[in-house]
C-alpha positions as CSV (number, residue, x, y, z in Angstrom):
1,M,0.1,0.1,-0.1
2,Y,1.2,3.5,-0.6
3,Q,0.5,6.7,0.5
4,S,-2.2,9.4,-1.7
5,I,-3.4,12.7,-1.1
6,N,-6.8,14.2,-1.4
7,F,-6.4,18.2,-0.8
8,G,-10.5,18.9,-0.1
9,V,-10.3,17.1,2.9
10,I,-7.7,19.1,4.3
11,G,-8.7,22.3,3.4
12,V,-6.6,23.5,0.4
13,Q,-7.5,26.1,-1.6
14,E,-5.6,25.8,-4.8
15,T,-7.9,24.4,-7.3
16,D,-5.9,24.1,-10.5
17,L,-5.0,20.6,-11.5
18,E,-1.4,21.6,-12.1
19,K,-0.5,23.3,-9.2
20,K,-2.4,20.7,-6.7
21,M,0.1,18.4,-8.5
22,Q,3.8,20.4,-7.8
23,L,2.1,21.0,-4.5
24,A,2.3,17.2,-4.0
25,K,4.9,16.7,-5.8
26,R,7.1,18.7,-3.3
27,H,6.0,17.5,-0.3
28,G,7.1,14.0,-1.2
29,F,3.6,12.3,-2.4
30,T,3.5,10.6,-6.0
31,H,0.0,9.7,-5.5
32,M,-3.3,12.0,-5.0
33,E,-6.6,12.3,-5.6
34,A,-8.7,14.3,-8.0
35,G,-12.1,14.9,-9.0
36,A,-14.0,13.6,-12.5
37,D,-15.5,17.3,-13.2
38,E,-11.6,18.7,-12.7
39,V,-10.1,16.1,-15.1
40,T,-12.8,16.2,-17.7
41,A,-12.6,20.4,-17.8
42,C,-8.7,20.4,-18.2
43,G,-9.2,17.8,-20.7
44,V,-7.4,13.6,-20.6
45,E,-4.1,14.3,-22.7
46,K,-3.1,17.7,-20.9
47,V,-3.8,15.3,-17.5
48,K,-1.8,13.0,-18.7
49,A,0.9,14.8,-20.1
50,L,1.0,16.6,-16.6
51,L,1.1,13.3,-14.4
52,Q,3.7,12.1,-17.1
53,Q,5.9,15.2,-15.8
54,Y,5.3,15.6,-12.6
55,G,5.8,11.7,-11.7
56,M,2.1,11.8,-10.0
57,E,-1.0,8.9,-10.3
58,I,-4.2,9.7,-10.0
59,T,-5.4,7.2,-7.2
60,C,-9.4,7.9,-7.0
61,F,-12.3,9.8,-7.6
62,N,-15.6,10.6,-6.0
63,V,-18.5,9.0,-7.6
64,P,-19.8,12.8,-9.7
65,F,-23.0,12.9,-7.6
66,H,-24.8,11.0,-5.0
67,P,-26.8,7.7,-6.1
68,V,-28.8,7.4,-3.5
69,Q,-29.4,10.8,-2.2
70,V,-31.1,12.5,-5.8
71,S,-34.6,11.3,-7.0
72,E,-35.2,9.4,-10.0
73,E,-35.3,11.8,-12.8
74,E,-31.4,13.3,-11.6
75,F,-30.6,9.8,-11.0
76,A,-30.8,8.7,-14.8
77,S,-29.6,12.3,-16.2
78,R,-26.3,11.8,-14.1
79,M,-26.1,8.4,-15.0
80,E,-26.5,9.7,-18.6
81,A,-23.3,11.8,-18.2
82,L,-21.6,9.0,-16.1
83,P,-19.8,6.8,-18.9
84,A,-17.7,9.8,-20.6
85,Q,-17.0,10.8,-16.7
86,A,-15.7,7.0,-16.3
87,K,-14.2,7.1,-19.5
88,A,-12.6,10.2,-18.8
89,M,-10.7,8.7,-15.2
90,S,-10.1,5.6,-17.1
91,Q,-8.1,7.1,-19.6
92,V,-5.7,8.8,-16.8
93,G,-5.0,5.6,-15.2
94,C,-7.5,6.1,-11.9
95,S,-9.5,2.9,-10.9
96,R,-11.1,3.7,-7.7
97,S,-13.9,5.5,-7.0
98,I,-15.6,6.0,-4.0
99,I,-18.8,7.3,-2.2
100,W,-20.5,7.5,1.2
101,I,-23.7,5.7,2.2
102,I,-25.8,7.5,4.7
103,P,-26.7,5.5,7.8
104,G,-29.9,6.1,8.4
105,S,-33.7,7.1,6.7
106,D,-36.5,9.1,8.1
107,T,-38.5,8.0,4.7
108,L,-37.8,4.1,3.6
109,P,-37.5,1.4,6.5
110,Y,-34.2,-1.0,6.1
111,E,-35.5,-3.5,3.6
112,E,-36.8,-0.7,1.4
113,N,-33.4,1.3,2.0
114,Y,-31.4,-1.3,1.1
115,A,-32.8,-2.4,-2.4
116,L,-32.7,0.5,-3.7
117,H,-28.9,0.9,-2.9
118,V,-28.1,-2.5,-4.6
119,R,-30.4,-1.2,-7.7
120,R,-28.8,2.3,-8.2
121,L,-25.5,1.3,-6.8
122,S,-25.1,-1.5,-9.4
123,Q,-26.2,0.4,-12.0
124,V,-23.1,2.5,-11.1
125,A,-20.9,-0.2,-11.1
126,R,-22.1,-2.0,-14.0
127,V,-20.6,1.4,-15.9
128,Y,-17.6,1.3,-14.1
129,G,-17.0,-2.1,-14.9
130,E,-16.8,-1.4,-18.2
131,Y,-13.8,1.0,-17.8
132,G,-12.0,-1.1,-15.2
133,I,-12.9,0.9,-12.4
134,R,-13.9,-0.5,-9.1
135,L,-16.1,0.7,-6.5
136,G,-16.1,1.2,-2.9
137,L,-18.8,2.3,-0.7
138,E,-17.4,3.9,2.8
139,F,-19.7,3.3,6.3
140,I,-20.2,6.4,8.5
141,G,-19.6,5.0,12.1
142,P,-20.5,7.5,14.4
143,Y,-23.4,6.9,16.2
144,T,-24.3,11.1,15.9
145,A,-24.4,10.4,12.2
146,R,-27.6,7.4,12.6
147,K,-28.9,8.5,15.9
148,N,-31.9,11.2,14.9
149,S,-32.6,8.9,11.7
150,K,-36.6,7.0,11.9
151,Y,-34.9,4.2,10.4
152,P,-31.3,3.6,11.2
153,F,-29.0,1.8,8.2
154,L,-25.4,0.5,7.7
155,Y,-22.7,1.5,9.6
156,T,-20.2,-1.3,9.9
157,A,-17.7,-2.9,8.1
158,E,-19.1,-6.3,7.7
159,K,-22.3,-4.9,7.2
160,M,-21.2,-2.8,4.3
161,L,-19.6,-5.6,2.5
162,E,-22.4,-7.6,2.5
163,L,-24.5,-4.2,0.5
164,A,-20.9,-4.1,-1.9
165,R,-21.3,-7.9,-2.8
166,D,-24.6,-7.6,-3.6
167,C,-24.2,-4.2,-6.2
168,G,-21.3,-5.8,-8.0
169,E,-17.7,-7.5,-8.2
170,N,-16.2,-4.7,-8.8
171,V,-18.0,-3.5,-5.6
172,G,-15.8,-3.3,-2.0
173,L,-15.0,-1.1,0.6
174,L,-13.8,2.5,1.5
175,F,-12.0,1.2,4.6
176,D,-12.0,4.5,7.5
177,S,-10.5,3.8,10.3
178,W,-12.9,6.8,12.3
179,H,-15.9,4.8,10.9
180,W,-14.2,1.9,12.1
181,F,-13.6,3.1,15.9
182,T,-16.9,5.2,16.2
183,G,-18.8,2.7,14.9
184,A,-17.1,-0.7,16.1
185,D,-14.1,-0.9,16.8
186,N,-13.7,-5.0,16.8
187,R,-10.6,-6.6,17.1
188,D,-11.2,-9.2,14.2
189,V,-12.6,-6.9,11.3
190,F,-10.0,-7.4,9.0
191,A,-10.4,-11.3,9.3
192,H,-14.3,-10.8,8.8
193,I,-13.0,-9.1,5.4
194,G,-10.7,-11.7,4.9
195,D,-10.4,-10.5,1.1
196,P,-7.7,-7.7,0.0
197,G,-9.5,-7.4,-3.2
198,A,-12.6,-6.3,-0.9
199,I,-10.8,-3.1,-0.2
200,V,-10.9,-0.6,-2.8
201,N,-9.6,2.9,-0.5
202,V,-8.6,4.2,2.4
203,H,-8.7,6.8,4.7
204,I,-6.9,7.2,8.3
205,N,-7.1,10.2,11.1
206,D,-7.7,9.8,14.9
207,A,-10.1,10.8,17.2
208,P,-10.6,13.8,20.0
209,E,-10.9,12.8,23.5
210,G,-15.1,12.8,25.4
211,P,-17.2,10.2,25.1
212,L,-17.7,7.8,22.3
213,E,-21.8,7.8,21.6
214,E,-20.8,12.0,21.5
215,L,-18.4,12.1,18.4
216,V,-19.2,14.5,15.8
217,D,-17.9,13.1,11.9
218,S,-16.8,16.5,11.3
219,T,-14.5,16.6,14.0
220,R,-11.4,14.2,13.8
221,G,-7.9,14.2,14.4
222,L,-4.5,14.2,12.6
223,P,-3.1,10.8,12.2
224,G,-1.4,9.5,15.2
225,E,-2.6,13.1,16.5
226,T,-4.3,11.6,19.6
227,G,-3.5,8.3,19.4
228,R,-6.6,7.3,20.7
229,I,-7.5,5.6,17.7
230,D,-5.0,2.3,17.0
231,I,-3.8,3.6,14.0
232,Q,-1.1,0.8,13.6
233,F,-3.6,-2.1,14.8
234,V,-5.1,-0.6,11.0
235,L,-2.1,-0.7,9.1
236,N,-0.6,-3.6,10.0
237,G,-3.9,-5.3,9.4
238,L,-3.9,-3.8,6.1
239,R,-0.3,-5.2,5.5
240,Q,-1.6,-8.7,6.9
241,L,-4.8,-8.2,4.8
242,G,-2.5,-7.8,1.5
243,Y,-4.1,-4.7,1.0
244,D,-1.9,-3.1,-1.9
245,G,-3.9,0.5,-2.5
246,P,-3.9,4.0,-1.4
247,V,-4.1,5.3,1.8
248,V,-5.7,9.2,2.5
249,A,-5.7,11.1,5.8
250,E,-9.0,12.4,5.9
251,P,-8.3,14.4,9.0
252,F,-11.1,17.3,9.8
253,S,-8.7,18.5,12.5
254,P,-8.5,21.7,14.1
255,L,-4.8,21.8,14.0
256,L,-5.2,22.0,10.2
257,S,-7.9,24.1,10.0
258,A,-6.1,26.7,12.0
259,L,-3.5,26.6,9.0
260,S,-4.3,29.4,6.4
261,D,-1.3,28.0,3.8
262,D,-1.7,25.1,1.0
263,E,1.9,24.5,2.3
264,E,1.7,24.0,5.8
265,K,-1.3,21.9,5.8
266,T,0.1,19.5,3.0
267,A,3.6,19.4,4.7
268,L,1.5,18.8,8.3
269,V,-0.9,16.1,6.7
270,K,2.5,14.3,5.2
271,K,4.5,14.5,8.8
272,H,1.8,12.9,10.7
273,M,1.0,10.5,7.5
274,D,5.0,9.5,7.3
275,L,4.7,8.9,11.6
276,V,2.6,6.2,11.3
277,W,3.6,5.3,8.2
278,N,7.3,4.4,10.2
279,G,5.4,3.0,13.2
280,S,6.5,6.6,15.8
281,V,3.1,6.8,16.8
């Protein structure tokens, strides 16, 4: 496995794709995430040339819309645009895409919600499959994210993997250490996952102090910042499983938010990534 960076989740303000590649390169990253919209806006051939110039790879992109949080009409419209977006990402060497799954609904009971997810996500997966792209589903762990929902939904790795398997052979997990910690914190999680191919992408982070049931999704920590999440258990578990894909920091940390400079933010993320990567924290 290897380090990658998503500039959006760390609060970097730069929007120019080439400048973001330069920023990543200056701080020791050779892999980064990018959106389908920015790749298509820049142009596939130009992006390919830039990736070669800077020795970078694009590892993952978000599904350009949320398949289960739109109307039937909008879903149909966005699905019409998806093949061109998938083709563009495939052409620049990106073979992974992710979407988060909301852990509750106020309108759909569990069975109906599950059926809707399978129907729509499997359609996305089929389009992706034509271009060699895998889809990763992210489970959302915090109790605060589902406690007010009338009908709770999936929030653990094991349950999300069941949904992934029902959606297609090219569908798996986005494994996030924060969501694992807040949702289950079970030490047999990787034994349950079993297959390294079941994981499409990985996010790492840390958790602030406070009662577990009161933690909110928008306030986390940089990898290794507090030590509350056993990040070495996560990384070692991924290694033992044989996961060979990207690992991205998704910290939502007040330490990071306090910085105004893109260089400082990127440097701080790289510092924490290296610390946990080397087992220093």
